[in-house]
C-alpha positions in Angstrom: 39.8 68.0 -0.4 38.7 71.7 -0.5 35.7 72.1 1.4 33.9 73.7 -1.7 34.2 71.0 -4.2 31.4 69.2 -5.1 31.1 65.8 -2.1 32.3 62.7 -3.6 29.2 61.0 -2.4 27.2 62.0 -4.9 25.0 64.6 -2.8 24.6 67.9 -4.6 26.1 69.1 -1.3 29.7 70.4 -1.0 32.4 68.8 1.1 32.5 70.7 4.0 28.3 71.1 3.8 27.8 67.3 3.3 30.3 64.7 4.7 33.4 66.8 6.2 31.7 67.3 9.4 30.9 63.8 9.8 34.5 63.3 8.8 35.4 65.8 11.9 33.1 64.7 14.4 31.6 68.0 14.0 28.0 66.0 13.5 26.9 62.3 13.5 25.4 61.1 10.2 21.4 61.2 11.6 21.1 58.0 8.7 22.2 54.7 7.9 22.5 56.9 4.2 23.7 59.4 5.3 27.0 57.1 7.1 27.0 55.4 4.2 27.6 58.0 2.0 30.0 59.9 4.7 31.9 56.2 4.7 32.3 56.0 0.7 33.7 59.5 1.0 36.2 58.2 3.7 37.2 55.6 0.8 37.7 58.4 -1.5 39.7 60.5 0.7 41.4 57.0 2.3 41.1 57.9 5.9 40.9 54.7 7.5 40.6 56.4 11.1 37.3 57.3 10.4 36.5 54.1 8.7 37.2 52.2 11.7 35.8 54.5 14.2 32.2 54.2 12.0 32.6 50.2 12.2 30.7 48.4 14.3 33.0 46.8 17.4 31.8 43.3 17.0 33.2 43.3 13.0 36.0 45.9 12.7 39.0 44.8 11.3 42.1 45.3 13.5 43.2 47.8 10.7 42.7 49.6 7.3 45.5 50.0 5.1 45.5 51.7 1.9 49.4 51.7 1.4 49.5 49.5 -1.6 45.6 49.8 -2.9 45.7 50.6 -6.5 41.9 51.8 -6.2 40.7 55.2 -6.7 37.1 55.5 -6.2 35.0 57.8 -8.2 31.2 57.5 -7.9 28.6 56.5 -5.4 25.0 55.4 -6.5 22.7 54.4 -3.7 20.3 51.5 -5.4 18.0 51.3 -2.5 17.0 51.8 1.2 15.4 49.7 3.9 14.7 51.6 7.3 17.7 53.4 8.7 16.2 56.5 9.5 16.8 58.5 12.4 14.4 56.9 14.8 15.5 53.3 13.5 18.0 51.1 14.9 18.7 49.6 11.8 19.1 50.2 8.7 20.3 48.5 4.9 21.5 50.3 2.3 22.4 48.7 -1.5 24.6 50.5 -3.1 26.8 50.8 -6.2 30.6 52.3 -6.0 32.5 52.7 -9.3 36.3 52.8 -9.0 39.1 52.5 -11.0 42.4 49.9 -10.8 45.0 50.1 -12.8 43.5 51.5 -15.6 40.6 49.4 -15.6 36.8 50.7 -14.4 35.0 49.1 -12.1 31.7 48.6 -10.1 31.0 47.2 -6.5 27.8 46.4 -5.7 26.7 45.7 -2.0 24.1 46.0 0.4 25.3 47.0 3.8 24.1 46.7 7.4 23.6 49.3 10.1 23.0 49.4 13.2 22.5 52.3 15.6 23.8 52.1 19.2 23.9 55.0 21.9 22.5 57.4 19.1 25.3 56.5 16.9 25.3 54.9 13.8 27.8 51.9 12.7 28.5 49.7 9.4 27.8 46.6 10.3 28.6 44.5 7.5 27.6 44.0 3.7 27.1 41.8 1.4 28.9 42.3 -2.7 27.4 41.3 -5.1 29.0 38.2 -6.9 30.7 38.9 -10.2 28.3 37.2 -12.3 26.1 40.0 -10.8 28.2 42.4 -11.2 30.6 41.7 -14.0 33.1 44.7 -13.0 34.1 43.6 -9.8 37.4 43.3 -9.2 38.9 39.6 -10.3 39.1 37.0 -7.4 42.8 37.5 -7.1 42.7 41.3 -7.2 43.0 43.8 -3.8 39.5 44.4 -2.4 38.4 47.3 -2.9 36.9 47.6 0.9 40.7 49.1 1.2 41.3 46.2 3.9 44.3 45.4 1.6 43.2 41.3 1.1 42.6 39.8 -1.6 38.9 40.2 -3.0 38.2 36.5 -2.7 39.1 36.4 1.1 37.8 39.0 1.8 34.2 40.9 0.6 33.5 38.1 -2.2 32.6 35.9 0.3 
């Protein structure tokens, strides 16, 4: 991605000013929200190494593959934040992640939990809104938009 392009995470900054320094290891995300934004951008870029590196070891999958994933992430909307500031040790970020999958547009709503260990934020886990709350979520048998390669019903829909 071009360093001068608008960052996919929805901030008003360029990728080079916003998420790129986190992806290259130049800086750590200072808040849970900043980590959420950098992880969304990593999904957008299909950067599985960054996603695994920022996933808490207690809940991290063995691998993430985007090889057969038809999902293209398009936009992030932060809905709510609880704690997760630079001085906190845990936080929660609620968001809507918009995507396109096989010509259809959709949105996945999630509330994600984060924790800080040794001064570094990690994604712990998340609760995806059920399909009644989130009418544009992928179908039960569709691939999960989180990039795990599993069906939605066996992954984030749980």
